[in-house]
C-alpha positions in Angstrom: 91.0 85.8 108.3 91.3 82.6 106.3 92.8 79.7 108.1 95.4 79.0 105.5 96.7 82.5 105.6 96.9 82.4 109.3 98.9 79.2 109.2 101.2 80.6 106.6 101.9 83.7 108.8 102.4 81.7 111.9 104.8 79.4 110.2 106.8 82.4 108.9 106.9 83.7 112.5 108.0 80.3 113.8 110.8 80.2 111.2 112.0 83.6 112.2 111.9 82.7 115.8 113.9 79.5 115.2 116.5 81.3 113.0 116.9 84.1 115.5 117.3 81.6 118.4 120.0 79.8 116.4 121.7 83.1 115.8 121.7 83.8 119.5 123.4 80.4 120.2 126.0 81.2 117.5 126.6 84.6 119.1 127.2 82.9 122.5 129.4 80.3 120.9 131.4 83.0 119.1 131.9 84.9 122.3 133.1 81.8 124.2 135.7 81.1 121.5 137.3 84.5 121.5 135.0 86.3 119.2 133.3 89.6 120.0 133.2 90.3 123.7 130.1 89.4 125.7 129.4 89.9 129.4 129.8 86.6 131.4 126.5 87.5 133.2 124.6 87.6 129.9 125.7 84.2 128.7 123.2 82.1 130.8 120.4 84.5 130.0 121.1 84.4 126.3 121.2 80.6 126.3 117.9 80.4 128.2 116.3 82.9 125.7 117.6 81.0 122.7 116.5 77.6 124.1 113.1 79.1 125.0 112.9 80.4 121.4 113.8 77.0 119.9 111.2 75.2 121.9 108.5 77.9 121.4 109.3 78.1 117.7 108.9 74.3 117.2 105.7 74.3 119.2 104.4 77.3 117.2 104.3 75.2 114.1 101.2 73.5 115.7 99.4 76.8 115.6 97.7 76.1 119.0 96.7 78.9 121.2 99.2 78.0 123.9 102.0 78.0 121.3 101.0 81.5 120.3 101.1 82.7 123.8 104.5 81.2 124.4 105.7 82.9 121.2 104.1 86.1 122.3 106.3 86.1 125.4 109.4 85.5 123.2 108.6 88.3 120.8 107.8 90.5 123.7 111.4 89.9 125.0 112.7 90.6 121.5 110.9 93.9 121.2 112.1 94.9 124.6 115.7 94.2 123.9 115.5 95.9 120.5 113.9 98.9 122.0 116.5 99.1 124.7 119.3 98.8 122.2 117.7 101.3 119.8 117.3 104.0 122.4 120.8 103.6 123.8 122.6 103.1 120.5 125.2 105.7 119.6 124.1 108.3 117.0 123.8 108.0 114.0 122.1 104.6 113.9 121.9 102.4 110.8 118.5 101.3 109.6 118.8 97.6 110.7 117.4 98.3 114.1 114.5 100.2 112.7 113.5 97.3 110.5 114.0 94.7 113.2 111.9 96.8 115.6 109.1 97.2 113.0 109.0 93.5 112.1 109.2 92.2 115.6 106.6 94.7 116.8 104.3 93.8 113.9 104.8 90.1 114.8 104.1 90.8 118.5 100.9 92.7 117.5 99.7 89.9 115.3 100.4 87.2 117.9 98.6 89.3 120.6 95.5 89.9 118.5 95.2 86.3 117.2 96.0 84.8 120.6 93.4 86.9 122.4 90.7 86.2 119.8 91.4 82.4 119.9 91.5 82.4 123.7 88.2 84.3 123.8 86.6 81.9 121.4 87.8 79.0 123.5 86.3 80.3 126.6 83.0 81.5 125.0 
């Protein structure tokens, strides 16, 4: 794969990660100010996940292998949460979860493949 295309894809993934992390912070802020209810036990976990996503997303702009692995962990958490919500959602579901699951799964797959190949090339 050409290096410029890889950088472009990684920067798109980093932008998505940054925006999603900001959205999580906004969700927590909304819940703390009387918005939609949120479990008090979930607030520290969501804040940690969002902070991890912000740091990992900024670091992912460097396109280093370690940054890809850190983003891989973040996307793995996203896929896990979306899968859990998708399976336990009341029927009928709207298509938003399907699209998010597909895109985050595709991103996870891309990061896994490119991280492993870059890591293998570094060792060899």
